[in-house]
C-alpha positions as CSV (number, residue, x, y, z in Angstrom):
1,M,0.0,0.0,0.0
2,G,1.4,3.4,-1.0
3,I,1.5,6.5,1.2
4,V,-1.6,8.0,-0.5
5,E,-3.7,5.0,0.1
6,E,-2.5,4.6,3.7
7,A,-2.8,8.3,4.6
8,H,-6.4,8.6,3.3
9,N,-7.7,5.1,4.2
10,L,-8.4,4.6,0.5
11,R,-10.9,1.9,-0.4
12,V,-12.1,0.8,-3.9
13,I,-15.2,-1.4,-3.8
14,G,-18.0,-2.5,-6.0
15,R,-17.7,-3.7,-9.6
16,A,-14.1,-4.2,-10.6
17,D,-15.0,-3.4,-14.3
18,G,-16.9,-0.3,-13.3
19,E,-19.7,-1.2,-15.6
20,R,-21.4,2.2,-15.3
21,G,-18.2,4.1,-14.3
22,T,-16.4,5.1,-11.2
23,I,-17.9,7.1,-8.4
24,V,-15.7,9.0,-5.8
25,L,-17.4,9.8,-2.5
26,A,-15.9,12.7,-0.5
27,H,-17.1,13.6,2.9
28,G,-17.4,17.0,4.6
29,F,-16.1,18.6,7.8
30,G,-16.4,16.6,11.0
31,T,-17.2,13.3,9.3
32,D,-15.3,10.5,7.5
33,Q,-16.2,8.0,4.8
34,S,-18.7,6.3,7.0
35,V,-21.1,9.2,6.3
36,W,-21.9,7.5,3.0
37,K,-23.1,4.3,4.7
38,H,-26.7,4.7,3.4
39,L,-25.6,5.4,-0.2
40,V,-22.9,2.9,-0.8
41,P,-25.1,-0.3,-0.9
42,H,-27.1,1.2,-3.8
43,L,-23.9,1.8,-5.9
44,V,-21.7,-1.3,-5.5
45,E,-23.8,-3.5,-7.9
46,E,-23.3,-1.1,-10.8
47,Y,-20.3,1.1,-10.1
48,R,-16.7,1.0,-9.0
49,V,-16.9,3.1,-5.7
50,V,-13.9,5.0,-4.3
51,L,-14.1,6.0,-0.6
52,F,-11.4,8.0,1.3
53,D,-10.9,10.2,4.3
54,N,-9.9,13.8,4.0
55,M,-6.7,14.6,5.9
56,G,-7.6,15.6,9.5
57,A,-10.6,13.3,9.8
58,G,-10.5,11.3,13.0
59,T,-9.8,8.1,11.1
60,T,-6.5,9.5,9.6
61,N,-3.1,9.6,11.3
62,P,-2.8,13.1,12.8
63,D,1.0,12.9,12.2
64,Y,0.2,13.4,8.5
65,F,-1.7,16.6,9.1
66,D,0.3,19.6,7.8
67,F,-1.1,22.8,9.4
68,D,0.5,25.0,6.7
69,R,-0.7,22.9,3.8
70,Y,-4.3,22.8,5.0
71,T,-4.7,26.6,5.7
72,T,-6.3,26.7,2.2
73,L,-8.6,24.3,0.4
74,E,-6.0,24.0,-2.4
75,G,-4.1,21.6,-0.1
76,Y,-7.1,19.2,0.0
77,A,-7.6,19.6,-3.8
78,L,-4.0,18.5,-4.4
79,D,-4.7,15.5,-2.1
80,L,-7.8,14.6,-4.2
81,L,-5.8,14.9,-7.5
82,A,-3.1,12.6,-6.0
83,I,-5.7,10.0,-5.2
84,L,-7.3,10.1,-8.6
85,E,-4.0,10.0,-10.4
86,E,-2.8,7.1,-8.2
87,L,-5.9,5.1,-9.1
88,R,-5.8,5.9,-12.8
89,L,-9.5,5.1,-13.2
90,G,-10.4,7.7,-15.8
91,P,-13.1,10.4,-15.5
92,C,-15.2,9.9,-12.4
93,I,-18.5,11.0,-11.0
94,F,-17.5,13.0,-8.0
95,V,-19.9,13.3,-5.1
96,G,-18.7,15.9,-2.7
97,H,-20.5,16.8,0.6
98,S,-20.1,20.3,2.0
99,V,-16.4,21.4,1.8
100,S,-15.6,18.4,-0.4
101,A,-17.9,19.8,-3.1
102,A,-15.7,22.9,-3.1
103,I,-12.5,20.8,-3.1
104,G,-13.8,18.9,-6.1
105,A,-14.6,22.1,-7.9
106,I,-11.1,23.4,-7.3
107,A,-9.5,20.2,-8.5
108,S,-11.7,20.1,-11.6
109,I,-10.3,23.5,-12.8
110,S,-6.8,22.1,-13.2
111,R,-7.8,18.6,-14.3
112,P,-11.3,18.6,-15.9
113,D,-10.3,15.4,-17.6
114,L,-10.6,13.5,-14.3
115,F,-14.2,14.4,-13.7
116,S,-17.3,13.6,-15.8
117,K,-19.6,15.5,-13.4
118,L,-19.7,17.0,-9.9
119,V,-22.6,16.2,-7.6
120,M,-22.4,18.9,-4.9
121,L,-24.3,18.2,-1.7
122,S,-24.8,21.0,0.8
123,A,-22.1,23.1,-1.0
124,S,-21.1,26.7,-0.4
125,P,-18.4,28.9,-2.1
126,R,-18.4,31.3,0.9
127,Y,-19.9,31.1,4.4
128,L,-19.4,34.8,5.3
129,N,-22.0,37.4,4.4
130,D,-20.7,40.1,2.1
131,V,-22.0,43.0,0.0
132,D,-24.7,41.5,-2.3
133,Y,-24.0,38.0,-1.0
134,F,-25.7,36.1,1.8
135,G,-23.5,33.2,3.1
136,G,-25.3,32.8,6.4
137,F,-22.6,34.0,8.9
138,E,-21.1,37.2,10.2
139,Q,-17.5,37.3,11.2
140,E,-18.4,37.8,14.8
141,E,-20.4,34.5,14.8
142,L,-17.5,32.6,13.3
143,D,-15.1,34.1,15.8
144,Q,-17.4,32.9,18.6
145,L,-17.5,29.4,17.0
146,F,-13.7,29.2,16.9
147,D,-13.4,30.5,20.5
148,A,-15.9,27.8,21.7
149,M,-13.9,25.1,19.9
150,R,-10.7,26.4,21.6
151,S,-12.1,26.7,25.1
152,N,-14.0,23.4,25.4
153,Y,-14.1,21.2,22.3
154,K,-16.3,18.5,23.9
155,A,-18.9,21.1,24.9
156,W,-18.8,22.7,21.5
157,V,-19.4,19.3,19.8
158,S,-22.4,18.7,22.0
159,G,-23.9,22.0,21.0
160,F,-22.9,22.1,17.3
161,A,-23.8,18.5,16.3
162,P,-27.6,18.9,16.9
163,L,-27.7,22.3,15.2
164,A,-25.8,21.1,12.1
165,V,-27.8,17.9,11.7
166,G,-31.1,19.4,12.6
167,G,-32.1,17.1,15.5
168,D,-31.7,16.5,19.2
169,M,-28.9,14.5,20.9
170,D,-31.1,11.4,21.0
171,S,-31.3,11.1,17.2
172,V,-29.0,8.5,15.6
173,A,-27.7,11.0,13.0
174,V,-26.7,13.5,15.7
175,Q,-25.0,10.7,17.7
176,E,-23.1,9.6,14.6
177,F,-22.0,13.1,13.7
178,S,-20.9,13.7,17.3
179,R,-18.9,10.4,17.3
180,T,-16.9,11.4,14.2
181,L,-16.4,15.0,15.5
182,F,-15.1,13.6,18.8
183,N,-12.7,11.4,16.9
184,I,-10.9,14.5,15.5
185,R,-8.0,16.0,17.5
186,P,-9.3,19.4,18.7
187,D,-6.5,21.5,17.3
188,I,-6.8,19.8,13.9
189,A,-10.6,20.3,14.0
190,L,-10.1,24.0,14.7
191,C,-7.6,24.4,11.9
192,V,-10.0,22.7,9.4
193,A,-13.0,24.7,10.6
194,Q,-11.1,28.0,10.2
195,T,-9.9,27.0,6.7
196,I,-13.5,26.1,5.6
197,F,-15.4,28.9,7.2
198,Q,-13.0,31.6,6.0
199,S,-12.7,30.3,2.5
200,D,-14.0,32.3,-0.5
201,L,-14.2,30.6,-3.9
202,R,-16.6,33.0,-5.6
203,E,-13.9,34.3,-8.0
204,I,-13.0,30.9,-9.4
205,L,-16.6,29.5,-9.9
206,G,-16.6,30.6,-13.5
207,L,-13.6,28.4,-14.2
208,V,-15.5,25.3,-13.2
209,M,-16.5,23.8,-16.6
210,V,-17.4,20.3,-15.5
211,P,-21.3,19.8,-15.3
212,C,-22.5,20.3,-11.7
213,H,-25.6,18.9,-9.9
214,I,-26.3,21.1,-6.9
215,L,-28.3,19.4,-4.1
216,Q,-29.5,21.3,-1.1
217,S,-31.6,20.8,2.0
218,S,-34.6,23.2,2.3
219,K,-33.3,24.1,5.8
220,D,-29.6,24.1,6.5
221,L,-27.8,25.9,9.4
222,A,-24.6,26.2,7.4
223,V,-25.8,26.8,3.9
224,P,-28.9,29.0,3.1
225,V,-30.9,27.9,0.1
226,V,-30.0,31.1,-1.8
227,V,-26.4,29.8,-1.9
228,S,-27.4,27.0,-4.2
229,E,-28.9,29.4,-6.6
230,Y,-25.7,31.6,-6.4
231,L,-23.7,28.5,-7.4
232,H,-26.0,27.7,-10.3
233,R,-25.7,31.3,-11.7
234,N,-22.0,31.6,-11.3
235,L,-20.5,28.2,-12.2
236,G,-18.8,28.2,-15.6
237,G,-20.3,25.0,-17.0
238,E,-23.8,23.5,-17.1
239,S,-25.5,23.1,-13.7
240,I,-28.8,22.2,-12.2
241,V,-30.2,22.8,-8.7
242,E,-32.5,20.6,-6.7
243,V,-33.7,21.7,-3.2
244,M,-34.8,18.7,-1.2
245,S,-37.4,18.5,1.5
246,S,-34.7,17.4,4.0
247,E,-33.4,19.5,6.8
248,G,-29.9,19.8,8.1
249,H,-26.3,20.0,6.7
250,L,-25.8,16.2,6.7
251,P,-29.0,15.0,5.0
252,Q,-27.5,11.8,3.6
253,L,-27.2,10.8,7.3
254,S,-30.3,12.4,8.8
255,S,-32.8,11.9,6.0
256,P,-31.6,9.0,3.9
257,D,-35.1,8.1,2.7
258,I,-35.4,11.5,1.1
259,V,-31.8,12.1,0.0
260,I,-30.5,8.8,-1.3
261,P,-33.1,8.5,-4.2
262,V,-32.2,12.1,-5.2
263,L,-28.5,11.4,-5.1
264,L,-29.0,8.2,-7.2
265,R,-31.0,10.1,-9.7
266,H,-28.4,12.8,-10.2
267,I,-25.6,10.2,-10.2
268,R,-27.2,8.2,-13.0
269,Y,-28.5,10.9,-15.2
270,D,-26.8,13.8,-16.9
271,I,-28.1,17.4,-17.0
272,A,-28.9,17.2,-20.7
273,V,-31.2,14.2,-20.2
């Protein structure tokens, strides 16, 4: 096993011949590849499925986490390109949740040949409000979030997980998200959160020419619905938006009955169809 596979807990499952192609599943902040557990069983009969953990996830070796490299999302995009080049699987259907949707978009700009389409779940190019842009957060709110992570990470997780998922602490999805958050070393979690919440990809959206399927919960603490329309208007290539009746930022975990059929539809069909 090479360093790329080992560092990212890379797994390739499903059909070896990839009858209908290759799907790469990329998770968002605070989770790991287990967040796709409800989707994977529906894919393995038809597709070759690639699962991996972003550097910094609780399942990865913290010794591999480079605090300088991951101060920007480009560091993660380079990781993704390294994984795809290592596998040599040809153009893939990339399903990115939250920050990984942004990471996939960045990677597709330099290597569009590696992507047949991007399925973006709960994606945002910028979380901070700005003139003529509503991202959902003011800087003061983000500073309070970072301070809470610094002062008592365990207490922060207990408060953040229900808000992000859209449920109470008794729900299975909240417990699952809490588990993966608790697995992350607190200083690494803070670094990743700062990189994500302070990112701004608006200026490069026009360079993304790979077709994009934008899927969004109707209610999401982290990403207002208007953000999905902003992406649709500003991406360089073809795109389509579907707002789902699900709530929360991790709908594939909290509302699989609603979200999995939508994901499968967008994975299987192209925008032009």
